[in-house]
C-alpha positions in Angstrom: 0.0 0.0 0.0 2.8 2.4 0.8 4.4 1.7 -2.6 1.2 2.4 -4.4 0.7 5.8 -2.7 4.3 6.7 -3.3 4.0 5.8 -7.0 0.8 7.9 -7.4 2.4 10.9 -5.7 5.4 10.8 -8.1 3.3 10.7 -11.2 1.2 13.7 -10.0 4.3 15.7 -9.4 5.7 14.9 -12.9 2.4 15.9 -14.6 2.2 19.1 -12.6 5.7 20.1 -13.6 5.1 19.4 -17.3 1.9 21.5 -17.4 3.6 24.5 -15.7 6.5 24.4 -18.2 4.2 24.4 -21.2 2.3 27.5 -19.9 5.6 29.4 -19.3 6.8 28.5 -22.9 3.5 29.8 -24.4 3.7 33.0 -22.5 7.2 33.6 -23.7 6.4 32.9 -27.3 3.4 35.3 -27.3 5.3 38.2 -25.7 8.6 37.9 -27.7 7.3 39.2 -31.1 5.6 42.2 -29.5 8.8 43.1 -27.7 10.8 42.7 -30.9 8.4 45.0 -32.8 8.6 47.7 -30.2 12.4 47.7 -30.3 12.7 47.7 -34.2 10.0 50.4 -35.0 11.6 53.8 -35.6 10.1 56.7 -33.6 7.4 58.6 -35.3 8.6 61.9 -36.7 6.9 65.0 -35.6 6.2 67.4 -38.5 6.9 71.0 -38.2 4.2 73.5 -39.3 6.2 74.3 -42.4 6.4 70.6 -43.4 2.8 70.0 -42.6 1.6 72.9 -44.8 3.9 71.8 -47.7 2.4 68.3 -47.5 -1.1 69.9 -47.6 -0.2 71.9 -50.8 1.1 68.8 -52.5 -2.2 66.9 -51.7 -4.4 69.8 -52.9 -2.5 70.2 -56.2 -3.2 66.6 -56.9 -7.0 67.2 -56.4 -6.9 70.4 -58.5 -5.2 68.5 -61.3 -8.1 65.9 -61.2 -10.7 68.7 -61.5 -8.9 70.3 -64.4 -8.6 67.0 -66.3 -12.4 66.6 -66.0 -13.0 70.2 -67.1 -10.7 69.9 -70.1 -12.3 66.6 -71.1 -15.7 68.3 -71.1 -14.4 71.1 -73.4 -12.3 69.2 -75.8 -13.1 65.5 -75.4 -9.4 64.9 -74.6 -8.3 63.1 -71.5 -4.9 64.3 -70.5 -2.2 62.4 -68.6 -2.3 62.5 -64.8 -0.6 65.6 -63.3 0.3 67.0 -66.8 -1.1 70.4 -66.0 0.0 73.6 -64.3 -1.2 72.1 -61.0 1.0 69.1 -61.6 4.0 71.3 -62.3 3.5 73.2 -59.1 3.2 69.9 -57.1 6.5 68.7 -58.5 8.2 72.1 -57.7 7.0 71.9 -54.1 8.3 68.3 -53.8 11.7 69.2 -55.2 12.0 72.1 -52.7 11.6 69.5 -49.9 14.3 67.3 -51.5 11.8 64.6 -52.4 12.7 62.2 -55.3 10.5 62.9 -58.3 9.1 59.9 -60.1 8.1 59.5 -63.8 10.8 61.8 -65.1 9.5 61.3 -68.7 6.2 63.1 -67.9 7.6 66.6 -68.8 10.3 67.7 -71.2 11.7 70.0 -68.5 11.4 68.8 -64.9 13.9 71.0 -63.1 12.8 73.8 -60.7 14.0 76.6 -58.5 11.8 77.4 -55.5 12.0 80.3 -53.1 9.8 79.9 -50.0 9.1 82.5 -47.4 7.4 81.4 -44.2 6.4 84.5 -42.2 5.5 83.0 -38.8 6.2 80.0 -36.6 2.7 78.6 -37.2 3.4 78.4 -41.0 1.0 81.1 -42.1 1.2 83.4 -43.9 3.7 82.0 -46.4 4.7 82.4 -50.0 6.2 80.2 -52.7 8.0 81.6 -55.9 8.5 78.8 -58.4 10.7 78.8 -61.6 11.4 76.4 -64.3 15.1 75.9 -64.8 15.7 73.8 -67.9 19.4 74.7 -68.6 22.2 76.2 -66.6 23.0 78.5 -69.5 19.5 79.9 -69.9 17.7 82.1 -67.3 15.0 80.5 -65.2 11.4 81.2 -66.2 8.9 82.4 -63.7 6.3 79.6 -63.5 3.9 80.2 -60.6 3.4 82.0 -57.3 1.5 80.6 -54.3 0.4 82.9 -51.4 -1.4 81.5 -48.4 -2.7 84.1 -45.9 -4.2 81.4 -43.7 -4.3 77.6 -43.5 -7.4 76.7 -45.5 -7.4 79.4 -48.1 -4.8 80.6 -50.6 -4.2 82.2 -54.0 -2.3 80.6 -56.9 -1.0 82.6 -59.9 0.3 80.9 -63.1 2.6 82.6 -65.6 2.1 81.1 -69.1 5.6 82.1 -70.2 7.1 79.4 -67.9 4.3 76.9 -68.6 4.5 76.7 -72.4 4.8 72.9 -72.3 1.4 72.4 -70.6 -0.5 75.5 -71.7 0.8 75.8 -75.3 2.6 78.5 -77.3 -0.6 80.5 -77.9 -1.1 81.1 -74.2 2.6 81.9 -73.9 2.3 84.5 -76.6 -0.7 86.2 -74.8 1.4 86.0 -71.6 -1.6 87.0 -69.4 -1.3 85.7 -65.8 -3.9 83.1 -64.7 -5.2 83.7 -61.1 -6.9 81.0 -59.1 -8.5 81.1 -55.6 -8.6 77.8 -53.6 -10.5 76.9 -50.4 -10.2 73.6 -48.4 -11.7 72.1 -45.3 -9.9 70.7 -42.2 -9.6 67.3 -43.9 -7.5 68.8 -46.7 -10.3 68.4 -49.2 -10.7 70.8 -52.1 -13.9 72.7 -51.7 -13.6 75.7 -54.2 -11.4 76.3 -57.2 -12.1 79.5 -59.0 -9.8 80.7 -61.9 -9.8 83.7 -64.2 -8.2 84.2 -67.6 -7.4 80.6 -68.1 -5.9 80.2 -71.6 -4.8 76.8 -73.0 -4.2 75.4 -76.5 -6.7 72.8 -77.8 -4.5 72.1 -80.8 -2.0 73.9 -83.1 -4.6 76.2 -84.6 -7.2 76.5 -81.7 -7.0 77.9 -78.2 -9.6 78.2 -75.4 -9.7 81.2 -73.1 -12.0 80.9 -70.1 -13.3 84.0 -68.3 -15.2 81.8 -65.8 -13.6 78.6 -64.5 -15.6 77.7 -61.3 -15.6 74.4 -59.3 -17.8 74.0 -56.3 -17.7 70.7 -54.4 -21.1 71.3 -52.8 -22.6 73.4 -55.6 -25.5 72.5 -57.8 -23.2 72.8 -60.8 -19.9 71.3 -59.8 -18.0 72.8 -62.8 -19.1 75.9 -64.7 -17.1 77.1 -67.7 -17.6 80.2 -69.8 -15.1 81.3 -72.5 -14.1 81.8 -76.1 -12.6 79.6 -78.7 -9.9 81.2 -80.8 -8.5 80.1 -84.2 -5.1 81.5 -85.1 -5.6 84.0 -82.2 -8.9 85.2 -83.7 -12.1 84.7 -81.7 -14.6 82.6 -83.6 -17.0 81.0 -81.1 -18.4 81.4 -77.6 -18.3 78.2 -75.5 -20.3 77.3 -72.3 -20.2 74.1 -70.3 -22.0 72.9 -67.1 -21.2 69.8 -65.1 -24.1 69.3 -62.6 -24.0 67.3 -59.5 -26.7 65.0 -61.1 -27.9 64.9 -64.6 -26.4 65.5 -68.1 -23.4 67.5 -68.9 -24.2 70.4 -71.4 -21.7 72.1 -73.8 -22.9 74.9 -76.0 -20.9 76.6 -78.8 -22.2 79.8 -80.5 -20.7 81.3 -83.6 -19.6 85.0 -83.1 -19.8 86.0 -86.8 -22.1 84.9 -89.6 -20.3 83.0 -92.3 -19.3 85.0 -95.3 -21.1 83.8 -98.5 -18.9 82.7 -101.2 -19.1 84.9 -104.4 -21.2 83.4 -107.2 -18.9 82.9 -110.3 -20.0 84.9 -113.3 -20.4 83.0 -116.6 -17.6 83.8 -118.9 -18.7 85.4 -122.3 -18.8 83.0 -125.2 -15.9 83.8 -127.5 -16.9 85.1 -130.9 -15.5 83.2 -133.8 -13.5 85.2 -136.3 -15.4 85.5 -139.6 -14.2 83.2 -142.4 -13.9 84.5 -145.9 -17.1 83.9 -147.7 -19.2 83.4 -144.5 -21.1 86.0 -142.4 -20.0 86.6 -138.8 -22.1 85.1 -136.0 -25.1 87.2 -135.0 -25.6 88.7 -138.5 -27.8 87.6 -141.3 -26.6 87.1 -144.8 -28.0 89.9 -147.1 -28.2 89.6 -150.8 -25.6 91.5 -152.8 -26.4 95.1 -153.5 -25.4 94.8 -157.1 -24.8 92.0 -159.5 -22.1 91.6 -162.1 -22.4 93.6 -165.3 -25.0 92.1 -167.6 -26.6 89.9 -165.0 -30.1 90.6 -163.6 -30.4 91.9 -160.0 -32.9 90.4 -157.6 -34.7 93.0 -155.7 -37.5 92.5 -153.1 -41.0 93.6 -154.4 -41.6 96.0 -151.6 -38.5 98.0 -152.5 -38.7 101.1 -154.8 -36.7 100.6 -158.0 -35.5 102.9 -160.8 -34.7 102.3 -164.5 -31.2 103.6 -165.1 -28.8 103.1 -168.0 -26.8 100.6 -166.0 -29.8 98.4 -165.3 -32.3 98.1 -162.5 -31.0 99.4 -159.2 -33.0 99.0 -156.0 -32.4 100.2 -152.5 -32.0 96.9 -150.8 -32.6 97.4 -147.1 -33.4 101.1 -147.7 -36.5 103.1 -147.1 -38.2 105.2 -149.8 -36.8 108.4 -148.3 -33.3 106.9 -148.5 -33.7 105.7 -152.2 -31.8 107.4 -155.0 -33.7 110.3 -156.9 -34.9 109.6 -160.4 -32.5 110.3 -163.3 -32.4 113.7 -164.9 -32.0 114.5 -168.6 -28.4 115.4 -168.0 -27.9 112.0 -166.5 -29.2 110.5 -169.8 -26.8 112.7 -172.0 -29.2 115.3 -173.2 -27.8 118.9 -173.4 -29.3 121.2 -170.7 -29.1 124.8 -169.8 -28.2 126.2 -166.4 -31.7 125.5 -165.0 -31.5 121.9 -166.2 -33.9 122.3 -169.2 -33.2 120.3 -172.4 -31.9 122.4 -175.3 -33.9 121.5 -178.4 -31.6 123.0 -181.0 -28.1 122.9 -179.7 -25.3 124.7 -181.6 -22.9 122.5 -183.6 -19.6 121.6 -182.1 -16.4 122.6 -183.8 -14.9 119.1 -183.5 -17.0 116.2 -184.4 -16.8 113.6 -181.6 -17.6 110.0 -182.3 -20.4 109.2 -180.0 -18.8 105.7 -179.5 -15.8 107.3 -177.9 -17.4 109.8 -175.5 -17.4 107.4 -172.6 -21.1 106.3 -173.0 -21.7 102.8 -171.9 -21.8 100.2 -174.5 -25.1 98.8 -175.6 -27.1 102.0 -175.2 -28.7 103.9 -178.1 -27.0 107.2 -178.7 -29.1 110.3 -179.4 -29.2 111.2 -183.1 -27.3 114.4 -183.9 -29.3 116.9 -186.0 -27.9 117.5 -189.5 -26.9 121.1 -190.2 -27.0 122.5 -193.7 -24.6 125.1 -195.0 -25.6 128.1 -197.0 -22.9 127.5 -199.6 -25.0 124.6 -201.0 -24.4 120.9 -201.1 -21.1 119.6 -200.0 -18.5 119.1 -202.7 -18.0 115.6 -204.0 -21.6 114.8 -204.4 
């Protein structure tokens, strides 16, 4: 009996010792990782007011870039790359001022900046950023943007197109009119208001959009409201309006500023006149019968024309009126001797020289007037 009690007591002691050892091992395993993590974790860095405000500006520029991408898509149906806008350039300039490493270096042709920051109090506000694009050590830096924050949740941002030609285009750089934006945020660093004036940006090589109203309201009925003008080769051609409501359809309206100029109607060219050919009448004229025929041939004269019998034949006034016709022939025209008044001399005096009537120029084929025979007082001529 004594041996049995001793054996039971020994077994109980062994079991109790083994259970206690397992509990201690489990506690050690559960507490060891926690202690290790507490030792390896670096201490949390406390941000200064200047660093905190810089991080806020970086976050807000990313939100403003998203708003601008949506507005530009509504106006042009073009979805631009993330952060490839003036807001994206400002964000990268602020990051470079804090010695942060910039990723995606292929996003911009020039991605080097000079930043001058002026913090005017220990709280971080007011403060001012002057940002420049410095592409080459040989060329001077171009003024790109200026940020001025009077208080923590409200600030102004001014863009200078001359230093933002890569994202705004050469047309905006030529106009060189500053773009001013007013920005408001809440305590959670959410963008509430973005209001810009004189925003100018190229749509393509020939067209540019200039916005007089560029308004974003996070809680407004119209989240985005745009009013401006479309230019072609720096000439205003159309008014453009766009509304992006909180709910409903997006509307875009374009209105022509000037009525289209009608193209001139071409005048028909005159039909060239053909040069008359020998033996043919010119165009536009009727062929008339010959006024006179060859000698000895009959002449065809219309019946309604007045005609005259002359020694040379029948002559009619073709195409002439009765008043324009030739007067009737006189006795002198027929070869009869006349006096000064045109009367026929019945007994003309003899001529000294006898003229052959066939040689006085009278036309052939006509009967010559018979000359009167004159008797001499001396009697009959000798030889008879």
